C-alpha positions in Angstrom: 11.9 10.0 -34.4 12.3 10.4 -38.2 15.8 10.7 -39.4 14.9 12.9 -42.2 12.3 15.6 -43.0 10.3 16.1 -46.2 12.3 18.4 -48.6 9.4 20.0 -50.4 11.7 22.2 -52.5 12.5 19.0 -54.5 9.1 19.3 -56.1 10.8 22.1 -58.1 13.8 20.2 -59.2 13.8 18.5 -62.6 16.2 18.5 -65.5 14.8 17.8 -68.9 15.7 14.3 -70.3 16.7 12.9 -66.9 14.8 10.6 -64.6 14.5 11.6 -61.0 14.3 9.3 -57.9 15.0 9.4 -54.2 17.2 7.2 -52.0 17.1 7.4 -48.2 19.4 5.5 -45.9 19.5 6.7 -42.3 20.6 10.4 -42.4 21.5 10.2 -46.1 18.6 11.5 -48.2 19.5 11.8 -51.9 17.5 13.3 -54.8 19.1 11.8 -57.9 18.7 12.5 -61.6 20.1 10.1 -64.2 19.5 8.8 -67.7 17.3 6.1 -66.2 16.0 4.9 -62.9 18.8 3.4 -60.9 17.4 3.4 -57.4 18.5 -0.1 -56.3 22.1 0.5 -57.5 22.2 3.9 -55.9 21.0 2.5 -52.6 23.7 -0.2 -52.8 26.4 2.5 -53.3 25.1 4.6 -50.5 25.2 1.7 -48.1 28.8 0.9 -49.3 30.1 4.4 -48.7 28.2 4.8 -45.4 29.6 1.5 -44.2 33.2 2.7 -44.9 32.6 5.9 -43.0 30.8 4.3 -40.1 33.5 1.7 -39.6 36.1 4.5 -39.5 34.1 6.5 -36.9 33.9 3.3 -34.7 37.7 3.3 -34.7 38.0 7.1 -34.3 34.8 8.4 -32.6 36.1 11.9 -32.3 36.1 12.1 -36.1 32.4 12.5 -36.0 32.3 15.4 -33.5 35.4 17.5 -33.9 34.8 21.0 -35.3 38.5 21.5 -36.2 40.5 19.9 -38.9 41.4 16.2 -38.4 45.0 15.8 -37.6 45.4 12.1 -37.8 48.0 10.7 -40.2 46.7 7.1 -40.1 45.8 5.4 -43.4 42.3 6.3 -44.5 39.7 5.2 -47.0 39.6 7.4 -50.1 36.3 9.2 -49.2 37.5 9.8 -45.6 40.7 11.2 -47.0 38.7 13.6 -49.2 36.7 14.8 -46.2 39.9 15.3 -44.1 41.6 17.2 -46.9 38.5 19.4 -47.5 38.2 20.2 -43.8 41.9 21.2 -43.6 41.5 23.5 -46.6 38.5 25.2 -45.0 39.6 25.1 -41.4 36.6 23.0 -40.2 35.9 19.5 -39.0 35.8 16.7 -41.6 32.1 16.1 -41.1 31.4 19.5 -42.6 32.2 17.8 -45.9 30.2 14.6 -45.5 27.1 15.4 -47.5 29.2 16.6 -50.5 31.5 13.6 -50.2 28.7 11.1 -50.3 27.0 13.0 -53.2 30.2 12.9 -55.2 31.0 9.3 -54.5 27.5 8.0 -55.3 27.5 10.3 -58.4 30.8 8.9 -59.6 29.5 5.4 -59.2 26.4 6.2 -61.1 28.5 7.4 -64.1 29.3 3.7 -64.7 25.6 3.3 -65.7 24.5 6.7 -66.7 26.1 9.3 -69.0 24.6 12.2 -67.0 24.2 12.4 -63.2 23.0 15.0 -60.7 23.0 14.0 -57.0 21.6 16.4 -54.4 22.2 15.7 -50.7 20.5 18.2 -48.5 21.4 21.2 -50.6 24.8 19.9 -51.7 24.9 19.0 -55.4 27.2 16.9 -57.5 26.8 17.6 -61.2 28.2 15.8 -64.2 26.1 16.6 -67.3 26.6 17.4 -70.9 25.3 21.0 -70.5 25.1 23.6 -67.8 22.5 23.2 -65.1 20.7 25.9 -63.2 20.7 25.3 -59.4 18.0 27.3 -57.6 19.3 28.9 -54.4 17.0 28.1 -51.5 17.4 31.2 -49.2 14.7 30.7 -46.5 12.9 34.0 -45.7 15.1 36.2 -47.8 13.1 38.3 -50.4 15.4 36.8 -52.9 14.3 33.2 -52.1 13.4 31.3 -55.3 14.3 34.2 -57.5 18.0 33.5 -58.2 19.7 30.5 -59.7 23.3 29.6 -60.2 24.3 28.4 -63.6 26.9 25.7 -63.1 28.8 23.2 -65.2 29.3 23.7 -68.9 32.9 22.9 -69.8 33.8 22.4 -66.1 32.5 19.0 -65.1 32.2 17.4 -62.7 31.3 20.3 -60.4 30.1 20.5 -56.8 27.6 23.3 -55.8 27.1 23.2 -52.0 24.9 25.4 -49.8 25.1 26.3 -46.1 22.6 28.4 -44.2 22.6 29.9 -40.8 18.8 30.1 -40.6 17.4 27.0 -42.3 18.3 23.3 -42.3 19.8 21.0 -39.7 23.5 21.4 -40.5 25.6 23.2 -37.9 26.4 26.8 -38.8 27.6 29.7 -36.6 26.6 32.3 -39.1 23.4 34.1 -40.0 23.4 34.2 -43.8 20.3 33.0 -45.5 22.4 31.0 -48.0 26.1 30.6 -48.8 27.0 28.6 -52.0 30.5 27.4 -52.9 31.5 26.0 -56.2 34.4 23.6 -56.7 35.4 20.6 -58.8 35.5 18.8 -55.4 32.0 18.5 -54.0 33.5 17.7 -50.5 35.6 20.9 -50.6 32.6 23.0 -51.8 30.6 21.6 -48.8 33.3 22.4 -46.2 34.0 25.8 -47.7 30.3 26.7 -47.7 30.2 25.9 -44.0 33.3 27.8 -43.2 32.2 30.9 -45.2 28.8 30.8 -43.6 30.4 30.8 -40.1 31.9 34.2 -41.0 28.7 36.0 -41.9 27.0 37.5 -38.9 25.8 40.7 -40.6 25.5 42.1 -44.1 28.8 44.0 -43.8 30.6 40.6 -43.4 29.7 39.5 -47.0 32.7 41.0 -48.7 35.3 39.8 -46.1 33.8 36.3 -46.1 34.1 36.1 -49.9 37.7 37.5 -49.8 38.5 34.7 -47.3 37.0 32.0 -49.4 38.5 33.0 -52.7 42.0 32.3 -51.4 41.3 28.6 -51.1 42.6 26.7 -54.1 40.0 24.7 -56.0 37.2 27.1 -55.0 35.8 28.5 -58.3 32.9 30.5 -57.1 31.0 31.9 -54.1 27.5 33.3 -53.6 26.2 34.8 -50.3 22.6 35.9 -49.7 21.7 37.7 -46.5 18.3 39.4 -46.5 18.1 41.6 -49.6 21.8 41.6 -50.3 23.8 39.3 -52.6 27.5 39.0 -52.9 29.2 36.9 -55.7 32.6 36.1 -56.9 34.3 33.8 -59.4 33.1 31.5 -62.2 29.4 31.9 -61.3 26.6 33.2 -63.4 23.4 34.2 -61.5 20.2 33.9 -63.5 16.5 34.5 -62.6 14.6 31.3 -62.0 11.0 32.7 -61.7 10.1 30.4 -58.8 11.4 27.1 -60.1 14.5 25.2 -58.9 16.4 22.6 -60.9 
């Protein structure tokens, strides 16, 4: 069985002036944009960070399966600590932050060789560029799909923009929103919070209360929720039309 599925929406992702390439290692499937092609280095860093996480999970198998915040006080590698912190802030298990954490760590590594970096990991995006970036919001069967983008970055770099969905993708969600985006300087936190907010949206009338819950978490700078034909937004986010392109 294949560990990853083709992500055709990536055909619509490109930022002028940056080179795009893909790195796949087991479940990790990154779409990376940098000043130049750095696939071999990126693969090396993915292997490095995955190895740290996998060794931790061998010692603490329940870390990979718990749906509640991790309570252990044992010493942890830095990336694992970020995932634990993010899960505690959002009230979810630490693996809810894994895609954002890997994107951020690989992105930070790439900054040693590239002035600008965008790392997308299954809808979770780490951005560190010299100018704002429009992130298209993939919203499944919503009539708003491919019509709205979120303008992120500017003076606030790095930034994480992470998306959770109750109707598309392989990530676990107990909600029914077409898309929930969270914005934070911490990509791991944005990932965990997007999951937690998404779990709270069962119907359109839940959009307001879900945003009210998420905005109380420190370091969360913006939230966007799409369900059917309705959109809710809060914080330092600017929604822009994207006219069918994503990038």
